[in-house]
C-alpha atoms as one frame of an Amber mdcrd trajectory, in Angstrom:
protein
  23.676  -6.247  -4.225  24.925  -2.720  -4.989  23.987   0.275  -2.901  21.481
   1.678  -5.392  19.664  -1.669  -5.772  19.784  -2.203  -2.016  18.213   1.205
  -1.423  15.551   0.983  -4.124  14.357  -2.472  -3.043  14.058  -1.323   0.547
  12.411   1.968  -0.355   9.741   0.317  -2.498   8.992  -2.227   0.216   8.581
   0.514   2.794   5.868   2.140   0.689   3.891  -0.977  -0.158   0.568  -1.289
   1.655   0.068  -4.828   2.879  -2.492  -6.394   5.230  -2.498  -7.615   8.929
  -0.621  -9.648  11.551  -1.328 -11.482  14.795   0.480 -11.020  18.102   2.127
 -13.933  19.847   3.962 -14.284  23.127   7.362 -15.906  23.459   7.142 -18.154
  26.473   9.703 -20.859  25.803  13.426 -20.442  25.394  14.115 -23.047  22.700
  14.772 -21.827  19.148  11.947 -23.947  17.721   9.413 -22.730  20.254  10.542
 -19.147  19.817  10.021 -19.489  16.076   6.629 -21.177  16.470   5.289 -18.820
  19.120   6.283 -15.628  17.386   5.843 -16.451  13.711   3.602 -19.492  13.643
   0.184 -17.879  13.997  -0.407 -16.914  10.407   1.081 -13.692   9.084  -1.535
 -11.345   7.647   1.210  -8.855   6.820  -0.048  -5.773   8.668  -0.600  -4.757
  12.258  -2.727  -1.651  11.650  -5.901  -3.408  12.787  -4.955  -2.744  16.422
  -6.488   0.744  16.087 -10.185   1.124  15.314 -11.902   4.427  14.606 -15.683
   4.530  14.406 -15.749   7.454  11.981 -12.239   8.393  10.876 -13.384  10.852
   8.208 -15.433  12.922  10.714 -18.716  14.505   9.679 -17.782  17.986  10.917
 -14.792  19.699   9.308 -13.282  23.126   9.685 -10.148  24.887   8.486  -7.557
  26.474  10.720  -8.150  29.641   8.692 -11.635  29.822  10.230  -9.885  30.760
  13.464  -7.638  33.454  12.040  -4.587  31.442  11.037  -2.353  32.846   8.294
  -0.135  30.504   6.278   2.629  32.915   5.329   5.410  31.275   7.362   5.781
  34.423   9.486   2.550  34.905  11.426   2.477  32.995  14.710  -0.669  30.848
  14.719  -0.537  29.309  18.198  -3.686  31.124  19.361  -5.567  30.137  16.200
  -4.852  26.478  16.938  -5.912  26.970  20.561  -9.222  28.514  19.487  -9.804
  25.680  17.023  -9.311  23.055  19.740 -11.709  24.834  22.108 -14.361  24.948
  19.390 -13.866  21.359  18.194 -14.093  19.965  21.703 -17.858  20.532  21.529
 -18.072  17.803  18.839 -16.375  15.100  20.913 -19.661  13.327  21.718 -20.823
  13.513  18.111 -17.999  11.487  16.574 -15.422  14.229  16.722 -14.274  16.626
  14.032 -11.534  17.281  11.516  -9.225  20.300  11.525  -7.904  20.924   8.019
  -4.570  22.621   7.423  -4.593  24.034   3.854  -1.547  24.460   1.665   0.765
  27.076   3.127   3.363  27.499   5.841   1.764  27.642   9.280   4.112  28.885
  11.993   3.150  27.890  15.536   4.331  27.085  19.025   3.060  24.052  20.933
  -0.281  22.653  19.764  -2.234  20.681  22.371  -4.636  18.253  20.715  -8.024
  17.021  21.942  -9.750  13.635  21.778 -11.882  12.528  18.805  -9.881  14.715
  16.431  -8.433  14.339  12.957  -5.622  16.779  12.205  -5.427  16.724   8.401
  -2.601  18.418   6.496  -3.625  19.001   2.893  -1.205  18.792  -0.005   1.376
  21.554   0.301   0.621  22.199   3.969   3.613  22.693   6.267   3.309  23.190
  10.017   6.432  25.055  11.147   7.614  24.864  14.738   8.472  28.262  16.169
  12.171  28.948  16.723  11.342  30.972  19.849  11.728  28.779  22.935   9.192
  30.965  24.763   6.455  29.472  22.568   6.906  26.072  24.232   5.482  25.902
  27.783   7.602  24.333  30.502   6.155  21.023  31.739   7.215  18.453  34.372
   9.500  15.564  33.570   7.812  12.229  32.960   7.267  10.214  36.166   9.076
   7.199  34.690  12.140   9.401  34.106  12.021  11.550  37.235  13.323  14.615
  35.363  14.024  15.860  31.878  15.960  13.331  29.830  18.866  15.692  29.138
  18.828  18.026  32.139  17.508  17.834  35.715  14.154  19.466  36.317  11.286
  20.135  33.894  11.327  20.184  30.103   9.953  22.053  27.115   6.615  20.881
  25.756   6.516  19.205  22.361   5.355  20.848  19.140   2.351  18.504  18.799
   1.241  17.153  22.161  -1.670  15.814  24.174  -2.509  14.074  27.446  -5.134
  11.386  28.071  -6.410  11.492  24.498  -8.567   8.933  22.733  -9.341   8.478
  19.037  -6.802  10.850  17.477  -5.693  10.798  13.840  -2.752  12.866  12.589
  -2.670  12.440   8.832  -2.969  14.206   5.505  -2.289  14.300   1.801   1.480
  14.038   2.279   1.750  17.283   4.227   4.782  18.136   6.344   5.487  18.983
   9.973   8.827  20.791  10.267  10.210  21.300  13.770  12.904  23.749  12.584
  15.176  21.953  14.999  18.482  23.665  14.170  18.038  26.278  16.917  17.487
  23.488  19.439  20.462  21.451  18.206  22.762  24.471  18.432  21.573  25.331
  21.942  22.112  21.720  22.995  25.655  21.658  21.630  26.473  25.050  23.139
  25.016  23.945  26.496  22.752  26.994  26.668  19.481  25.094  27.149  17.766
  25.608  30.497  15.549  22.551  30.089  15.366  19.327  28.094  14.274  19.760
  24.480  10.700  18.950  23.500   9.830  16.324  20.918   8.106  16.822  17.584
   5.082  14.742  18.646   4.479  13.483  22.173   1.219  11.864  23.237   0.912
  10.820  26.892  -1.584   8.152  28.024  -3.273   8.078  24.619  -5.503   5.334
  23.206  -6.383   4.575  19.590  -3.835   6.830  17.903  -3.139   6.799  14.151
  -0.294   8.764  12.530   0.013   8.336   8.762   0.763   9.827   5.342   2.948
  12.676   6.582   6.551  13.823   6.470   8.256  14.928   9.678  11.515  16.820
   9.382  14.053  18.623  11.562  12.787  17.417  14.915  14.220  19.233  17.947
  14.644  15.928  19.826  12.870  12.561  19.412  10.414  12.792  16.515   7.380
  10.692  17.532   7.119   9.730  21.206   4.023   7.798  22.316   4.420   7.328
  26.073   2.067   5.354  28.360  -0.098   4.772  25.262  -2.140   1.821  23.984
  -3.183   0.965  20.444  -0.936   3.167  18.332  -0.400   2.826  14.573   2.324
   4.716  12.709   2.336   3.938   8.993   3.323   5.525   5.684   5.383   8.102
   7.559   8.605   9.705   6.337  11.018  11.164   8.880  13.873  13.339   7.614
  16.325  14.511  10.258  19.958  15.279   9.379  22.011  12.170  10.067  25.158
  13.964  11.226  23.807  17.328  12.414  20.675  16.745  14.522  21.699  15.171
  17.855  19.343  12.614  19.433  16.734  13.019  16.711  15.323   9.500  16.990
  12.515   8.513  14.648   9.809   6.666  16.607  10.255   5.900  20.324   7.428
   3.834  21.848   7.881   4.327  25.588   6.026   2.294  28.243   3.426   1.658
  25.543   1.503  -1.424  24.433   0.066  -2.571  21.121   2.109  -0.372  18.826
   2.371  -0.931  15.068   5.097   0.748  12.989   4.976  -0.186   9.316   5.708
   1.031   5.786   7.921   3.945   6.832  11.129   5.668   5.703  13.385   7.056
   8.440  16.502   9.213   8.171  17.552  10.086  11.696  20.291  11.699  13.769
  20.205   8.839  16.274  18.176   5.590  16.403  15.464   5.223  13.771  13.277
   3.207  16.167  14.026   3.037  19.893  11.753   1.098  22.248  11.920   2.373
  25.837  10.173   2.040  29.215  11.546   4.416  31.823  14.845   5.259  33.450
  16.441   3.528  36.426  14.722   3.875  39.829  11.950   6.045  38.351  11.107
   3.529  35.652  11.307   0.647  38.124   8.905   2.427  40.490   6.515   3.431
  37.691   6.522  -0.147  36.430   4.912   0.201  32.999   6.438  -2.011  30.279
   6.548  -1.645  26.534   5.097  -4.780  24.965   3.196  -6.127  21.969   5.023
  -4.027  19.390   5.269  -4.838  15.674   7.744  -3.359  13.184   7.340  -4.107
   9.474   8.708  -2.823   6.168  10.993  -0.040   7.339  13.824   1.676   5.464
  16.302   3.247   7.858  19.253   5.595   7.375  20.308   6.155  11.001  23.209
   7.898  12.645  23.152   5.293  15.422  20.922   2.164  15.273  18.311   1.011
  12.803  16.306  -0.392  15.706  17.226  -0.346  19.379  15.756  -1.576  22.643
  16.618   0.600  25.661  18.755   1.721  27.170  15.909   3.271  29.194  13.992
   0.033  29.812  13.389  -0.030  33.573   9.701  -0.863  33.164  10.574  -3.826
  30.948  10.362  -4.552  27.210   8.822  -7.754  25.845   6.862  -9.328  23.005
   8.317  -7.337  20.126   8.211  -8.663  16.576  10.286  -7.217  13.755   9.444
  -8.737  10.392   7.496 -11.723   9.078   7.833 -15.497   9.202   8.551 -15.983
   5.495  11.981 -15.232   4.074  11.072 -13.503   0.843  11.125  -9.836   1.750
  13.384  -7.364   3.527  11.165  -6.248   6.390  13.787  -3.777   7.522  16.567
  -2.244   5.459  19.299  -0.409   7.359  21.941   1.605   5.536  24.813   3.275
   7.355  24.972   4.011  11.040  26.822   2.563  13.978  24.506  -0.343  14.752
  21.985  -2.497  12.955  19.964  -4.203  15.694  20.927  -3.073  19.199  19.639
  -4.157  22.618  21.216  -1.997  25.326  20.934  -1.730  29.085  23.054  -1.270
  32.215  23.313  -2.053  35.905  20.742   0.159  37.616  18.102  -0.328  34.953
  16.631  -3.507  36.441  13.643  -5.068  34.636  14.078  -7.083  31.430  14.337
  -7.217  27.665  12.792 -10.531  26.669  10.673 -12.323  24.091  12.059 -10.372
  21.152  12.029 -11.672  17.561  13.905  -9.882  14.790  13.478 -11.402  11.337
  14.369 -10.434   7.759  16.731  -7.482   8.083  19.209  -6.334   5.442  22.097
  -4.041   6.353  24.616  -2.127   4.289  27.705  -0.257   5.564  26.790  -0.629
   9.232  29.629  -0.675  11.768  28.216  -3.406  14.052  25.364  -5.559  12.789
  24.031  -7.076  16.046  24.657  -5.837  19.579  23.325  -6.998  22.950  25.023
  -4.799  25.528  24.822  -4.623  29.309  27.157  -1.704  29.872  25.473   1.230
  28.145  23.833   4.388  29.455  24.075   7.052  32.122  21.907   7.476  35.228
  19.398  10.217  36.165  20.983  10.910  39.561  23.016   9.316  42.338  20.043
   7.401  43.751  20.079   4.597  41.192  20.105   1.062  42.552  23.538  -0.566
  42.245  21.981  -4.037  42.514  19.192  -3.541  39.949  20.510  -5.998  37.362
  18.611  -6.194  34.076  17.583  -9.503  32.507  17.950 -10.256  28.799  16.532
 -13.558  27.589  14.541 -15.311  24.860  15.938 -13.305  21.962  15.613 -14.669
  18.418  17.475 -12.965  15.566  17.242 -14.682  12.184  17.356 -14.114   8.432
  19.874 -11.274   8.560  22.000 -10.209   5.591  24.793  -7.674   5.816  27.262
  -6.167   3.354  30.288  -4.017   4.132  29.920  -4.547   7.884  32.813  -3.665
  10.197  31.932  -6.125  12.980  29.318  -8.878  12.989  28.299  -8.640  16.618
  28.776  -7.808  20.278  26.985 -10.078  22.745  28.014  -8.683  26.118  26.072
  -9.752  29.176  26.792  -8.856  32.773  28.742 -10.959  35.278  25.829 -10.498
  37.693  23.176 -11.238  35.046  24.075 -13.448  32.094  22.029 -13.198  28.879
  20.124 -16.482  28.361  18.402 -18.142  25.392  19.965 -15.930  22.741  19.342
 -17.619  19.385  20.850 -16.646  16.014  19.868 -18.361  12.760  20.333 -17.977
   9.013  22.638 -14.979   9.201  25.166 -13.995   6.522  27.295 -10.950   7.277
  30.123  -9.863   4.988  32.701  -8.299   7.274  34.932  -5.702   5.648  37.673
  -5.447   8.296  40.166  -7.703  10.029  38.599  -6.884  13.388  37.358  -9.864
  15.421  33.946 -10.673  13.965  32.205 -11.463  17.260  32.868 -10.439  20.840
  30.921 -12.362  23.494  30.808 -12.609  27.273  28.312 -13.916  29.838  25.876
 -15.088  27.177  24.361 -18.464  26.260  21.991 -19.815  23.648  22.460 -21.335
  20.209  23.236 -20.558  16.591  22.546 -22.180  13.241  23.791 -21.243   9.760
  25.567 -18.092  10.903  28.519 -16.577   9.026  30.963 -15.565  10.251  30.641
 -18.174  12.980  29.768 -16.663  16.369  31.963 -17.064  19.425  31.702 -20.444
  21.182  30.296 -18.869  24.364  26.943 -18.563  22.617  26.535 -22.334  22.349
  27.029 -23.024  26.061
């Protein structure tokens, strides 16, 4: 398949609206049981049913212009958004309300959302993140990280943010949220930042969150970061971050979150397109909140790093993740370019586990390494990390993978102190474009079936 056909097939699949899917645990290490447990419960082709909203259209609606906002791209509208949230809070017990953002360019600093809210960007509406760092309040580091992710101490707040929210919809008629991240990227590279960059969207301890029908571009840091959340759906979302210019501009990073659905999306990112996390070293171990019950379906990814990754911050544990469907008739994830296709990464000091993961129906084009399970990746938050906190990686099923113009088929690198167990590969065809060794394996066991090029013999032990 040529590049244009490869792209167009994947792009059309990512914008199809299909129906629903059931969760299933992976409790047995055999390939057959892994297949049955994860895929054998009847695919309904969508996971969006995990969020329910009693009245998503909201009976009460106002415009941000009612609070003095000006959409000229120059006027700072932070206070107008603050006034709108104060007013709309009075409707929380009456089914909530909708805040409309009309066509225009609406410059603002951090916007703190409220519960029972629909933020609706009309056609032609663009929310612009301020380029003045002073418009982003300084907030504490997350307890599962113990500090800012990039620098010790606190961090900048995110452009769109909220704590302890319930029943929130961020959607629109294909409006845009633009973080204007170049000033943040330059400060990061020049090492002039005082604190860790904020994200484009960060919701902490949220429940019943829906993000849909929007474009996010030029994120300062990670684009969408649900952390300590439950019941989150992200669908029909486009993320456009420069692949080679915007450092660490991940797409969607579910972090210590459960029941998360990511489907029908197009991601161009300066790092991983999807990165599932759960806390960092001793802080994540102490906090102890895993990421689990996560579904990923019909994604087109143009990443700088990985199409989908797990970790390396995974000290609360990651389990029960399903990428793709049971049937082999559709590319559930298309990855073009980047360093890695599917990557599971961790390190000594992380502790916890990555387990019960099923990745199915992925096509890759011009990726350097198609499949990677790595135990030697990632830095530490401080010198207090536990030198005997060995992570576990087990019950991993990767099947129905096609790759063209791939530099290396795979790296399966466990730890001498913690071997990877029950790693199963099936129905994989990767066309390797170099003379480099196709597979590199150590401290790993499991099985493989119908895999080309043939994996290293260590996998069959």
